[in-house]
Phi, psi and omega in degrees: 000134181293144179284147179273127179272119181287136178293139180274166178300321180296318180292323176297318181294320179294321180294317178297321179296318178299314180296320179298316181295320177296319179294315182292321178297319177295322177297319177298319180297318180295317181297315181295315183297316181294317181301324182275325194249003185301319181305323180289329176293321179297314180297320177303315181295320178301317179293322186289334181270356174291143188241023177126179184294342180277353180294118183294340181257024187293140174259135184270340181199173177299313180296321178298321179295313179298317183295312181293320179295317180295317182290316187270332188238348178094164184296325181290347181297337180291348178248019173300136177074016182283335182296314177303313178293326176295319177292327184266323189293324180300304176290330181296312179291328174300314178297318181305305184285321181296309182292328175302314179298318180294314178295324178298316176298319183294313180288337179294339179282349177270103188294336182287344183274128174290157184302321182296321179291324180300318181294319179292317178296318178297321178295316178301311183293322178294326178292319179296318177298314179300319180300317180298318183288322190273340190306314179302322178294324179295321179300313179294317182299313182296320179298320178289319184292331183268002175281118187265009175287164175300153186306319183292340180266354181281138178295158179288166178301314182295318180296321179295316178298317179299319181298317180296315181294318180295320185278316190235354177081202184257356187278204188287352173258353182247238185291347176250020175299135175074020183301314179301323179292323177294319177299316179297316182298309185284323180297312182292318181299306184297326180300313182277327180299305181284317184299312181292313185301306186290325178293314182288321179303321181285339182277324184273126182301149178294149179284162185281331181246161183295319181292321177292325178293320175298317179297321177300314181290322177297319182294314179295321178295322178296314178295323179297313180295321180293312181300312181298323180293320181292327183278325188264358190295330175303322176294324179295316178298316179300317180297317179294321179293319182290317185273340181274183180295138180281157183301319178247115182305133179086355181237118184274114177266318183257113186246308185241161189298300186288329176294323178292317177301316180296319180294316179297316180297316183291319187270330188238351179096168184301318184295337179296337177287353180244018175299138180082007183296319182297308177296330177295316178292320179297334178272306191272351169291291177294323180298319177297320178294318179299315181300312181298320182289313179299316180301313183295315184281330175294318179294319178298318179297317180295320180297326183277334188244344182256000000 
């Protein structure tokens, strides 16, 4: 039997440093992406909580939503609910990229798995991990985003969180409301986001110049984010319906993930499961590309300078 080589203090220190840099690079990617793309996430949520032509607050188009929000709620309304994702997205994206690398290493030890499958499986597991961590922040964010009062009249993030805890607690009606839908949303998204990006990136030859190489990665990242958004949006719609305001106050209509998807399909049709797709793609297409690029170059900078 081969002897086991004990890890040295130096190797442990290098491994910890590598893990820290992976975590920090993912955090940088999340912070940059949220800061740039949050207004489109808010508009996406507004569309997803609409319930049909009888909704008195209905938006008819993306432009109509921006116009009405600006007129009725003010310019700062586009950043309603940004604090929860800023507080959450930095560690969330750190977890996203860090756990993807860890799961990738774990699945790589299974020799029967092809490399392409390892990337998809690692993405799925990283998304499930991310979903568990992010869900309480999502509950607070959705409540703030669906508040149609003027920005100055909207409660603070902390006050909203306290209200949710006081009224419904930490369980499936409180801060963990809609957890299965969040798991579905993030698991499916990360599976295709990472799986597609890394498989296609390795298939397409590198560009000859630095600027063209950045363009190549941005394009693959954009397609990855767009594809993942198109596939996971039914879970996103279900999550918004469960976590958002119910049609009749005090009466819970949307309770579980798949039952909500079935209800939306039955009452509003197939296309209702894709509400908010345009602002979602406008956010997570370029946003997905930005995250992958910022993560890669932030990690590269840290390796060279720290």
